Backbone as CSV, one residue per row, in Angstrom:
resi,resn,N_x,N_y,N_z,CA_x,CA_y,CA_z,C_x,C_y,C_z
1,LYS,60.884,-89.471,-95.693,61.148,-88.696,-94.494,60.923,-87.220,-94.774
2,GLY,60.473,-86.504,-93.744,60.251,-85.074,-93.906,61.552,-84.305,-93.912
3,LYS,61.424,-83.011,-94.159,62.613,-82.152,-94.191,63.243,-82.093,-92.802
4,ALA,64.564,-82.005,-92.818,65.273,-81.896,-91.542,64.952,-80.561,-90.897
5,LYS,64.607,-80.606,-89.643,64.273,-79.383,-88.929,65.530,-78.750,-88.345
6,GLY,65.463,-77.438,-88.154,66.579,-76.747,-87.524,66.606,-77.065,-86.040
7,PRO,67.597,-76.524,-85.342,67.688,-76.792,-83.904,66.432,-76.338,-83.175
8,LYS,65.968,-77.192,-82.289,64.706,-76.910,-81.589,64.854,-75.748,-80.622
9,GLY,65.991,-75.682,-79.956,66.225,-74.585,-79.036,65.569,-74.811,-77.684
10,LYS,66.002,-74.026,-76.723,65.484,-74.174,-75.373,64.129,-73.487,-75.233
11,LYS,63.214,-74.147,-74.557,61.898,-73.556,-74.313,61.975,-72.701,-73.049
12,ILE,61.614,-71.445,-73.208,61.639,-70.520,-72.076,60.231,-70.425,-71.484
13,THR,60.120,-70.774,-70.227,58.829,-70.663,-69.527,58.775,-69.339,-68.786
14,LEU,57.590,-68.965,-68.359,57.431,-67.713,-67.616,58.244,-67.760,-66.317
15,LYS,58.317,-68.937,-65.710,59.091,-69.068,-64.473,60.577,-68.818,-64.720
16,ILE,61.092,-69.415,-65.797,62.504,-69.209,-66.150,62.761,-67.721,-66.405
17,ALA,61.825,-67.085,-67.129,61.979,-65.666,-67.457,61.976,-64.805,-66.195
18,LYS,61.036,-65.091,-65.292,60.968,-64.310,-64.045,62.252,-64.454,-63.237
19,ASN,62.814,-65.652,-63.246,64.053,-65.888,-62.509,65.268,-65.269,-63.200
20,SER,65.069,-64.797,-64.411,66.172,-64.188,-65.172,66.160,-62.669,-65.093
21,ILE,65.281,-62.117,-64.291,65.228,-60.661,-64.132,66.284,-60.227,-63.115
22,ARG,67.053,-59.246,-63.493,68.090,-58.693,-62.623,67.801,-57.217,-62.390
23,ILE,68.261,-56.706,-61.268,68.119,-55.280,-60.976,69.405,-54.578,-61.403
24,THR,69.289,-53.531,-62.202,70.458,-52.805,-62.690,70.967,-51.851,-61.616
25,LEU,72.134,-51.283,-61.857,72.753,-50.387,-60.881,71.884,-49.176,-60.566
26,ASP,71.120,-48.730,-61.552,70.274,-47.556,-61.314,68.850,-47.941,-60.914
27,GLY,68.662,-49.213,-60.544,67.359,-49.633,-60.023,66.368,-50.120,-61.054
28,GLY,66.772,-50.204,-62.318,65.874,-50.713,-63.355,65.792,-52.237,-63.332
29,ARG,64.887,-52.796,-64.123,64.705,-54.243,-64.205,65.167,-54.739,-65.569
30,ARG,66.092,-55.678,-65.526,66.680,-56.197,-66.766,66.358,-57.679,-66.918
31,LEU,65.735,-58.020,-68.032,65.426,-59.416,-68.342,66.567,-59.968,-69.197
32,ASP,67.373,-60.826,-68.595,68.577,-61.334,-69.249,68.364,-62.779,-69.706
33,LEU,68.132,-62.930,-71.013,67.952,-64.262,-71.610,69.061,-64.536,-72.625
34,SER,70.227,-63.975,-72.394,71.345,-64.188,-73.310,71.921,-65.599,-73.127
35,LYS,72.486,-66.112,-74.218,73.150,-67.439,-74.206,72.250,-68.543,-73.667
36,MET,71.001,-68.538,-74.078,70.043,-69.548,-73.596,69.681,-70.566,-74.679
37,GLY,70.262,-70.461,-75.869,69.935,-71.401,-76.946,68.538,-71.216,-77.502
38,ILE,68.037,-69.976,-77.478,66.663,-69.694,-77.927,66.637,-69.557,-79.454
39,THR,65.683,-70.227,-80.096,65.555,-70.135,-81.557,64.341,-69.317,-81.987
40,THR,63.347,-69.203,-81.125,62.169,-68.381,-81.432,61.866,-67.462,-80.256
41,PHE,61.373,-66.283,-80.570,61.061,-65.296,-79.542,60.043,-65.872,-78.557
42,PRO,60.390,-65.950,-77.268,59.469,-66.562,-76.296,58.265,-65.671,-76.009
43,LYS,57.086,-66.131,-76.381,55.870,-65.332,-76.205,55.569,-65.049,-74.737
44,CYS,56.012,-65.936,-73.853,55.685,-65.768,-72.434,56.258,-64.474,-71.864
45,ILE,57.336,-63.947,-72.462,57.950,-62.753,-71.871,57.121,-61.492,-72.152
46,LEU,56.078,-61.624,-72.978,55.181,-60.488,-73.190,54.457,-60.117,-71.896
47,LYS,54.413,-61.070,-70.964,53.803,-60.790,-69.661,54.755,-60.020,-68.744
48,LEU,56.003,-59.839,-69.209,56.997,-59.083,-68.448,57.414,-57.839,-69.230
49,ALA,56.472,-57.315,-69.990,56.790,-56.235,-70.923,57.083,-54.893,-70.246
50,ASP,56.991,-54.860,-68.909,57.271,-53.601,-68.217,58.731,-53.495,-67.784
51,VAL,59.604,-54.423,-68.268,61.026,-54.335,-67.907,61.664,-53.140,-68.619
52,ASP,62.776,-52.671,-68.067,63.497,-51.524,-68.644,64.543,-51.966,-69.661
53,GLU,65.057,-53.188,-69.477,66.111,-53.681,-70.360,65.808,-55.120,-70.768
54,LEU,66.147,-55.452,-72.020,65.911,-56.809,-72.527,67.153,-57.275,-73.272
55,ASP,67.714,-58.385,-72.806,68.922,-58.939,-73.422,68.604,-60.316,-73.997
56,LEU,68.574,-60.390,-75.328,68.352,-61.658,-76.041,69.571,-62.004,-76.885
57,SER,70.718,-61.478,-76.518,71.923,-61.659,-77.318,72.448,-63.095,-77.242
58,ARG,73.267,-63.456,-78.246,73.957,-64.746,-78.288,72.998,-65.924,-78.242
59,ASN,71.949,-65.827,-79.026,71.012,-66.933,-79.197,70.972,-67.316,-80.676
60,MET,69.885,-67.909,-81.132,69.773,-68.314,-82.540,68.484,-67.770,-83.151
61,LEU,68.114,-66.575,-82.735,66.874,-65.972,-83.212,66.999,-65.528,-84.673
62,LYS,65.972,-65.839,-85.452,65.941,-65.403,-86.851,64.964,-64.255,-87.056
63,LYS,64.088,-64.053,-86.082,63.035,-63.052,-86.267,62.629,-62.469,-84.920
64,ILE,62.347,-61.182,-84.937,61.764,-60.514,-83.773,60.343,-60.111,-84.175
65,PRO,59.326,-60.528,-83.417,57.944,-60.241,-83.817,57.557,-58.782,-83.574
66,SER,56.471,-58.387,-84.216,55.956,-57.030,-84.031,55.520,-56.766,-82.597
67,SER,55.278,-57.833,-81.857,54.858,-57.672,-80.464,55.950,-57.060,-79.587
68,ILE,57.135,-56.833,-80.149,58.183,-56.138,-79.404,57.702,-54.747,-78.991
69,GLN,56.686,-54.244,-79.711,56.148,-52.914,-79.386,55.460,-52.886,-78.016
70,ASN,55.175,-54.066,-77.445,54.580,-54.109,-76.109,55.544,-53.610,-75.037
71,PHE,56.842,-53.647,-75.336,57.854,-53.254,-74.350,58.083,-51.738,-74.398
72,GLN,57.074,-50.983,-74.071,57.136,-49.531,-74.238,58.094,-48.842,-73.262
73,LYS,58.410,-49.480,-72.136,59.336,-48.868,-71.180,60.803,-49.122,-71.548
74,LEU,61.003,-49.960,-72.555,62.353,-50.421,-72.869,63.285,-49.259,-73.219
75,ARG,64.428,-49.242,-72.545,65.440,-48.221,-72.854,66.726,-48.869,-73.376
76,TRP,66.817,-50.186,-73.232,68.052,-50.908,-73.576,67.664,-52.247,-74.194
77,LEU,68.048,-52.470,-75.463,67.685,-53.704,-76.171,68.932,-54.281,-76.832
78,ASP,69.299,-55.487,-76.432,70.501,-56.126,-76.963,70.106,-57.395,-77.723
79,LEU,70.335,-57.380,-79.034,70.004,-58.527,-79.896,71.240,-59.035,-80.629
80,HIS,72.418,-58.659,-80.175,73.619,-58.998,-80.933,73.890,-60.512,-80.944
81,SER,74.587,-60.938,-81.995,74.999,-62.345,-82.141,73.818,-63.307,-82.176
82,ASN,72.881,-63.023,-83.087,71.799,-63.943,-83.416,71.875,-64.244,-84.911
83,GLN,70.766,-64.613,-85.512,70.739,-64.880,-86.959,69.642,-64.043,-87.621
84,LEU,69.448,-62.845,-87.107,68.371,-61.984,-87.595,68.639,-61.510,-89.021
85,GLU,67.640,-61.681,-89.874,67.729,-61.206,-91.250,66.893,-59.954,-91.464
86,GLU,66.037,-59.652,-90.499,65.205,-58.458,-90.591,64.752,-58.044,-89.204
87,LEU,64.258,-56.823,-89.118,63.671,-56.307,-87.882,62.273,-55.801,-88.195
88,PRO,61.356,-55.861,-87.244,59.989,-55.395,-87.521,59.900,-53.867,-87.519
89,GLU,58.989,-53.333,-88.308,58.743,-51.890,-88.315,58.359,-51.397,-86.918
90,ALA,57.730,-52.293,-86.158,57.228,-51.913,-84.840,58.330,-51.484,-83.887
91,ILE,59.603,-51.764,-84.237,60.688,-51.370,-83.343,60.750,-49.850,-83.199
92,GLY,60.214,-49.162,-84.203,60.211,-47.699,-84.168,59.272,-47.107,-83.134
93,THR,58.442,-47.950,-82.516,57.508,-47.442,-81.494,58.159,-47.373,-80.107
94,LEU,59.369,-47.918,-79.978,60.042,-47.946,-78.669,60.719,-46.593,-78.413
95,GLN,59.913,-45.615,-78.106,60.387,-44.237,-78.035,61.325,-43.953,-76.857
96,ASN,61.382,-44.847,-75.882,62.295,-44.638,-74.752,63.655,-45.292,-74.966
97,LEU,63.813,-45.963,-76.110,65.042,-46.718,-76.349,66.258,-45.791,-76.404
98,PHE,67.245,-46.101,-75.556,68.498,-45.343,-75.456,69.630,-46.091,-76.147
99,TYR,69.574,-47.434,-76.052,70.667,-48.299,-76.536,70.079,-49.428,-77.372
100,LEU,70.602,-49.622,-78.579,70.154,-50.719,-79.439,71.372,-51.379,-80.069
101,ASN,71.569,-52.658,-79.750,72.696,-53.411,-80.295,72.168,-54.548,-81.152
102,ILE,72.361,-54.432,-82.471,71.956,-55.501,-83.387,73.168,-55.971,-84.191
103,CYS,74.316,-55.895,-83.554,75.576,-56.310,-84.160,75.623,-57.829,-84.357
104,ASN,76.408,-58.262,-85.358,76.665,-59.692,-85.596,75.385,-60.469,-85.879
105,ASN,74.661,-60.007,-86.903,73.476,-60.705,-87.399,73.585,-60.832,-88.913
106,LYS,72.461,-61.003,-89.589,72.484,-61.156,-91.052,71.619,-60.094,-91.716
107,LEU,71.632,-58.917,-91.142,70.783,-57.839,-91.638,71.336,-57.237,-92.929
108,THR,70.441,-56.996,-93.875,70.807,-56.302,-95.107,70.177,-54.912,-95.097
109,THR,70.691,-54.048,-95.935,70.159,-52.685,-96.010,68.666,-52.704,-96.341
110,LYS,68.282,-53.591,-97.243,66.889,-53.679,-97.679,65.962,-54.023,-96.525
111,ASN,66.472,-54.791,-95.566,65.627,-55.249,-94.459,65.766,-54.421,-93.184
112,LEU,66.455,-53.271,-93.284,66.452,-52.359,-92.143,65.125,-51.609,-92.150
113,PRO,64.357,-51.664,-91.084,63.050,-50.997,-91.096,63.168,-49.484,-91.077
114,GLU,62.279,-48.816,-91.782,62.258,-47.348,-91.759,61.977,-46.833,-90.355
115,GLY,61.345,-47.686,-89.557,61.021,-47.289,-88.192,62.227,-46.951,-87.340
116,LEU,63.427,-47.393,-87.763,64.626,-47.078,-86.982,64.799,-45.575,-86.807
117,ASN,64.446,-44.814,-87.845,64.666,-43.363,-87.754,63.647,-42.660,-86.867
118,LEU,62.742,-43.430,-86.255,61.766,-42.845,-85.322,62.248,-42.903,-83.876
119,LEU,63.392,-43.554,-83.663,63.892,-43.728,-82.291,64.625,-42.451,-81.851
120,LYS,63.851,-41.432,-81.553,64.385,-40.087,-81.330,65.263,-39.976,-80.091
121,ASN,65.140,-40.928,-79.146,65.950,-40.855,-77.928,67.153,-41.792,-77.962
122,LEU,67.394,-42.414,-79.123,68.489,-43.372,-79.226,69.842,-42.656,-79.171
123,HIS,70.709,-43.118,-78.252,72.048,-42.549,-78.114,73.127,-43.463,-78.694
124,ILE,72.910,-44.781,-78.585,73.936,-45.733,-79.024,73.292,-46.765,-79.950
125,LEU,73.850,-46.904,-81.166,73.330,-47.851,-82.153,74.490,-48.646,-82.726
126,ASN,74.428,-49.962,-82.620,75.489,-50.824,-83.147,74.936,-51.685,-84.272
127,LEU,75.408,-51.415,-85.496,74.993,-52.163,-86.685,76.157,-52.965,-87.270
128,GLY,77.238,-53.090,-86.503,78.427,-53.768,-87.009,78.200,-55.245,-87.299
129,LEU,79.102,-55.811,-88.105,79.082,-57.247,-88.404,77.749,-57.723,-88.960
130,ASN,77.261,-57.009,-89.971,76.061,-57.419,-90.683,76.372,-57.476,-92.176
131,CYS,75.358,-57.374,-93.015,75.549,-57.466,-94.471,75.073,-56.175,-95.145
132,LEU,75.349,-55.056,-94.536,74.855,-53.773,-95.044,75.772,-53.243,-96.141
133,ASP,75.182,-52.901,-97.301,75.989,-52.301,-98.364,75.802,-50.790,-98.443
134,SER,74.879,-50.273,-97.659,74.693,-48.822,-97.571,73.955,-48.508,-96.274
135,ILE,74.032,-47.245,-95.879,73.347,-46.783,-94.681,72.257,-45.803,-95.108
136,PRO,71.016,-46.010,-94.683,69.945,-45.080,-95.079,70.232,-43.658,-94.590
137,THR,70.069,-42.700,-95.472,70.274,-41.297,-95.078,69.278,-40.893,-93.991
138,SER,68.159,-41.618,-93.912,67.129,-41.281,-92.929,67.621,-41.450,-91.488
139,LEU,68.721,-42.206,-91.280,69.256,-42.336,-89.926,69.798,-40.998,-89.416
140,GLY,69.928,-40.050,-90.319,70.314,-38.707,-89.916,69.264,-38.026,-89.058
141,ALA,68.083,-38.648,-88.940,67.027,-38.097,-88.084,67.278,-38.403,-86.611
142,LEU,68.242,-39.288,-86.329,68.515,-39.676,-84.935,69.457,-38.659,-84.301
143,LYS,68.937,-37.498,-83.979,69.746,-36.350,-83.551,70.423,-36.556,-82.198
144,GLU,69.972,-37.546,-81.412,70.567,-37.771,-80.099,71.719,-38.785,-80.136
145,LEU,71.977,-39.369,-81.299,73.028,-40.391,-81.388,74.387,-39.829,-80.989
146,THR,75.066,-40.539,-80.073,76.434,-40.172,-79.715,77.438,-41.216,-80.213
147,GLU,76.970,-42.458,-80.407,77.857,-43.521,-80.894,77.125,-44.375,-81.927
148,ILE,77.846,-44.715,-83.005,77.267,-45.628,-83.985,78.358,-46.573,-84.485
149,GLY,78.052,-47.873,-84.486,78.984,-48.875,-84.987,78.540,-49.371,-86.356
150,LEU,79.435,-49.237,-87.337,79.139,-49.674,-88.714,80.230,-50.618,-89.233
151,PHE,81.083,-51.092,-88.358,82.247,-51.879,-88.739,81.859,-53.227,-89.347
152,ASP,82.763,-53.778,-90.148,82.606,-55.127,-90.721,81.288,-55.294,-91.468
153,ASN,81.038,-54.394,-92.396,79.906,-54.510,-93.311,80.433,-54.460,-94.743
154,ALA,79.594,-54.080,-95.692,80.026,-53.976,-97.089,79.841,-52.544,-97.593
155,LEU,80.099,-51.586,-96.719,79.851,-50.178,-97.037,80.961,-49.599,-97.905
156,THR,80.572,-48.801,-98.881,81.556,-48.068,-99.686,81.502,-46.573,-99.390
157,THR,80.489,-46.153,-98.671,80.373,-44.746,-98.288,79.443,-44.632,-97.080
158,ILE,79.534,-43.502,-96.398,78.642,-43.211,-95.275,77.998,-41.861,-95.560
159,PRO,76.683,-41.772,-95.509,76.020,-40.505,-95.851,76.393,-39.386,-94.882
160,ASN,76.500,-38.175,-95.434,76.834,-37.010,-94.614,75.813,-36.782,-93.513
161,SER,74.562,-37.160,-93.768,73.518,-36.947,-92.763,73.826,-37.715,-91.483
162,VAL,74.581,-38.829,-91.617,74.977,-39.623,-90.444,76.290,-39.089,-89.869
163,LYS,77.272,-38.838,-90.741,78.573,-38.366,-90.258,78.473,-37.024,-89.539
164,LYS,77.496,-36.222,-89.919,77.388,-34.875,-89.352,76.291,-34.739,-88.296
165,LEU,75.902,-35.867,-87.718,74.921,-35.802,-86.627,75.470,-34.915,-85.507
166,PRO,74.664,-34.024,-84.953,75.180,-32.974,-84.064,75.856,-33.453,-82.788
167,LYS,75.442,-34.622,-82.247,75.999,-35.074,-80.970,76.916,-36.289,-81.109
168,LEU,77.214,-36.669,-82.356,78.008,-37.874,-82.591,79.450,-37.702,-82.109
169,LYS,79.904,-38.635,-81.254,81.268,-38.596,-80.732,82.109,-39.764,-81.230
170,LYS,81.456,-40.908,-81.496,82.198,-42.093,-81.941,81.509,-42.710,-83.141
171,LEU,82.284,-42.909,-84.204,81.777,-43.585,-85.388,82.818,-44.625,-85.786
172,ASN,82.487,-45.892,-85.621,83.408,-46.975,-85.955,82.965,-47.599,-87.268
173,ALA,83.749,-47.346,-88.317,83.420,-47.897,-89.640,84.585,-48.714,-90.179
174,GLU,85.339,-49.329,-89.296,86.507,-50.098,-89.724,86.102,-51.341,-90.514
175,ARG,87.037,-51.760,-91.358,86.888,-52.988,-92.154,85.633,-52.987,-93.034
176,ASN,85.490,-51.901,-93.780,84.501,-51.806,-94.845,85.262,-51.555,-96.148
177,PRO,84.725,-51.969,-97.290,85.460,-51.806,-98.566,85.340,-50.396,-99.145
178,PHE,85.773,-49.391,-98.382,85.771,-48.035,-98.910,86.722,-47.962,-100.100
179,PRO,86.497,-47.014,-101.021,87.281,-46.970,-102.261,88.790,-46.951,-102.060
180,ASP,89.291,-46.264,-101.037,90.730,-46.292,-100.776,90.975,-46.102,-99.286
181,SER,92.199,-46.378,-98.884,92.532,-46.366,-97.453,92.387,-44.985,-96.846
182,THR,92.631,-43.947,-97.654,92.509,-42.578,-97.131,91.089,-42.303,-96.691
183,LYS,90.134,-42.695,-97.542,88.733,-42.453,-97.204,88.312,-43.300,-96.017
184,GLN,88.862,-44.509,-95.931,88.522,-45.358,-94.788,88.986,-44.698,-93.500
185,GLU,90.205,-44.147,-93.543,90.742,-43.467,-92.361,89.872,-42.266,-92.015
186,GLU,89.412,-41.568,-93.060,88.561,-40.396,-92.845,87.250,-40.790,-92.171
187,HIS,86.637,-41.899,-92.642,85.374,-42.356,-92.052,85.580,-42.792,-90.607
188,ALA,86.695,-43.470,-90.352,86.910,-44.016,-89.013,87.254,-42.937,-88.001
189,ASN,87.926,-41.869,-88.467,88.458,-40.895,-87.521,87.797,-39.529,-87.598
190,SER,86.814,-39.367,-88.461,86.257,-38.036,-88.673,85.594,-37.469,-87.432
191,ILE,85.219,-38.342,-86.502,84.495,-37.872,-85.317,85.409,-37.696,-84.112
192,LYS,86.623,-38.238,-84.163,87.460,-38.274,-82.969,87.719,-36.885,-82.397
193,ARG,87.815,-35.891,-83.272,88.133,-34.549,-82.811,87.096,-34.047,-81.813
194,ILE,85.867,-34.503,-81.912,84.806,-34.009,-81.035,84.999,-34.505,-79.608
195,GLU,85.702,-35.642,-79.451,85.790,-36.245,-78.125,86.618,-35.408,-77.162
196,THR,87.627,-34.661,-77.657,88.533,-33.979,-76.747,88.538,-32.468,-76.919
197,LEU,87.796,-31.936,-77.860,87.829,-30.509,-78.123,86.729,-29.798,-77.360
198,HIS,87.124,-28.914,-76.437,86.161,-28.153,-75.659,86.607,-26.698,-75.655
199,LEU,85.923,-25.835,-76.360,86.298,-24.432,-76.453,85.319,-23.581,-75.662
200,VAL,85.864,-22.740,-74.758,85.033,-21.789,-74.026,85.762,-20.459,-73.984
201,GLN,85.012,-19.397,-73.837,85.619,-18.082,-73.701,85.983,-17.845,-72.236
202,GLU,87.005,-17.000,-72.010,87.457,-16.747,-70.642,86.334,-16.201,-69.770
203,LYS,85.466,-15.392,-70.363,84.387,-14.774,-69.587,83.391,-15.806,-69.055
204,ASP,83.394,-17.012,-69.664,82.449,-18.045,-69.237,83.000,-18.942,-68.127
205,LEU,84.284,-18.720,-67.751,84.888,-19.536,-66.712,84.754,-18.857,-65.359
206,CYS,84.572,-19.661,-64.315,84.587,-19.102,-62.963,86.027,-18.720,-62.620
207,SER,86.214,-17.930,-61.578,87.537,-17.395,-61.262,88.554,-18.497,-60.973
208,SER,88.131,-19.553,-60.242,89.081,-20.620,-59.908,89.498,-21.415,-61.146
209,CYS,88.525,-21.665,-62.049,88.854,-22.391,-63.289,89.758,-21.549,-64.181
210,LEU,89.469,-20.254,-64.242,90.278,-19.366,-65.075,91.708,-19.317,-64.557
211,LYS,91.866,-19.232,-63.212,93.212,-19.200,-62.633,93.961,-20.493,-62.925
212,MET,93.251,-21.632,-62.808,93.891,-22.918,-63.081,94.356,-22.989,-64.537
213,CYS,93.516,-22.519,-65.457,93.867,-22.555,-66.879,95.054,-21.642,-67.181
214,THR,95.028,-20.428,-66.609,96.122,-19.482,-66.885,97.429,-19.973,-66.268
215,ASP,97.348,-20.595,-65.072,98.558,-21.140,-64.449,99.166,-22.242,-65.310
216,GLU,98.292,-23.129,-65.818,98.790,-24.201,-66.681,99.389,-23.639,-67.969
217,ARG,98.759,-22.604,-68.500,99.272,-21.992,-69.724,100.634,-21.346,-69.471
218,ASP,100.778,-20.686,-68.296,102.065,-20.057,-67.959,103.162,-21.102,-67.806
219,LYS,102.815,-22.219,-67.164,103.806,-23.297,-67.011,104.259,-23.802,-68.377
220,LEU,103.270,-23.991,-69.276,103.589,-24.487,-70.613,104.484,-23.507,-71.360
221,ASN,104.174,-22.205,-71.236,104.988,-21.187,-71.907,106.414,-21.181,-71.382
222,LYS,106.553,-21.337,-70.044,107.896,-21.361,-69.458,108.694,-22.545,-69.978
223,LEU,108.025,-23.694,-70.057,108.716,-24.880,-70.574,109.148,-24.694,-72.019
224,MET,108.281,-24.048,-72.789,108.595,-23.856,-74.215,109.708,-22.836,-74.402
225,ASN,109.813,-21.858,-73.468,110.815,-20.804,-73.603,112.166,-21.185,-73.014
226,MET,112.176,-22.256,-72.246,113.451,-22.676,-71.647,114.368,-23.234,-72.710
227,THR,115.643,-22.793,-72.699,116.631,-23.347,-73.628,117.486,-24.337,-72.870
228,PRO,117.676,-25.485,-73.403,118.458,-26.487,-72.680,119.890,-26.029,-72.470
229,SER,120.383,-26.135,-71.233,121.758,-25.719,-70.937,122.717,-26.761,-71.468
230,PRO,123.919,-26.278,-71.933,124.892,-27.247,-72.466,125.309,-28.224,-71.388
231,SER,125.407,-29.447,-71.768,125.734,-30.480,-70.777,127.153,-30.257,-70.254
232,LYS,127.275,-30.339,-68.949,128.589,-30.149,-68.320,129.394,-31.438,-68.409
233,LYS,130.702,-31.240,-68.497,131.553,-32.430,-68.509,131.570,-33.051,-67.124
234,PRO,131.609,-34.347,-67.040,131.614,-34.994,-65.720,132.846,-34.591,-64.917
235,SER,132.638,-34.370,-63.630,133.725,-33.952,-62.753,134.094,-35.098,-61.822
236,PHE,135.358,-35.270,-61.617,135.867,-36.317,-60.733,136.778,-35.683,-59.692
237,PRO,136.189,-34.941,-58.723,137.038,-34.194,-57.789,137.917,-35.073,-56.911
238,LEU,137.532,-36.286,-56.660,138.305,-37.140,-55.776,139.242,-38.080,-56.523
239,LEU,139.281,-37.921,-57.839,140.180,-38.749,-58.639,141.330,-37.895,-59.165
240,LEU,142.533,-38.430,-59.155,143.669,-37.707,-59.721,143.481,-37.541,-61.212
241,THR,143.121,-38.574,-61.871,142.773,-38.549,-63.299,141.663,-39.567,-63.472
242,PRO,140.862,-39.445,-64.550,139.828,-40.463,-64.769,140.443,-41.860,-64.763
243,ASN,139.714,-42.780,-64.100,140.109,-44.185,-63.989,141.281,-44.420,-63.041
244,SER,141.697,-43.369,-62.339,142.758,-43.594,-61.370,142.146,-43.984,-60.032
245,THR,142.972,-44.282,-59.043,142.501,-44.696,-57.725,141.972,-43.491,-56.957
246,ALA,140.806,-43.647,-56.311,140.235,-42.542,-55.562,141.069,-42.243,-54.335
247,LYS,141.102,-40.942,-53.976,141.852,-40.550,-52.781,141.159,-41.059,-51.522
248,ASP,139.836,-40.953,-51.476,139.096,-41.341,-50.288,138.794,-42.833,-50.302
249,ASN,138.593,-43.357,-49.108,138.238,-44.768,-48.987,136.797,-44.961,-49.453
250,GLN,136.548,-45.835,-50.404,135.204,-46.043,-50.963,134.460,-47.196,-50.303
251,GLU,135.014,-47.784,-49.271,134.401,-48.967,-48.680,132.986,-48.720,-48.219
252,LYS,132.731,-47.487,-47.715,131.387,-47.204,-47.179,130.326,-47.141,-48.283
253,TRP,130.717,-47.036,-49.534,129.749,-46.963,-50.642,129.420,-48.339,-51.223
254,ARG,130.184,-49.324,-50.842,129.995,-50.627,-51.453,128.710,-51.290,-50.950
255,LEU,128.040,-52.010,-51.827,126.846,-52.760,-51.438,127.227,-53.995,-50.668
256,ARG,126.491,-54.285,-49.609,126.775,-55.483,-48.827,125.666,-56.495,-49.031
């Protein structure tokens, strides 16, 4: 008998693919082939290469072909939860890509293509739940990145070129074997300060914004300067002594 074959997977026809196109909120076209039991990249979808978004997540794909470069309009690519062990160099040609999710695969550092650092318009990159033992310093070329997921890998350090990306707001590096818990906390939280810190000079504010800020500051100062008054002892004007019978009839206060 011959070798046992892997799962055959569902065959995607052009008709099935066309029926899987959805219109996004901003009017783009999204080809959604997630959770379809696909084991090989369906060649027929190359005829739909003008879509804006492509979702192949939650399948059983082991490889993405170089023909992915045909999807030049692509701004959103979701490949999470497959069995990918590598990505093609051609992925670096997708210059309009804004979002790339390759989380929960079998990618190793060695098999990350150098082409990733060519995605100059990439804002969100998710590399979590893979087999990465290091992050290429070349990812520091992705100057537009605002979010990067590196959680659940085998990382012991994160290069400064990535941590200090100019627009980075979120960096999730939880559950990696960093040398000690302090450094892990530093990696996970080093970017959080950017999310809420906004410094401007008073001269740059319009009059209404400046008044709102100064009013809030004055309120805060008043609260900070207030000294709590000593608590007064409870008064029982209608009682002869505490726990004694009230002079007035209390019937009207009773709940019915």
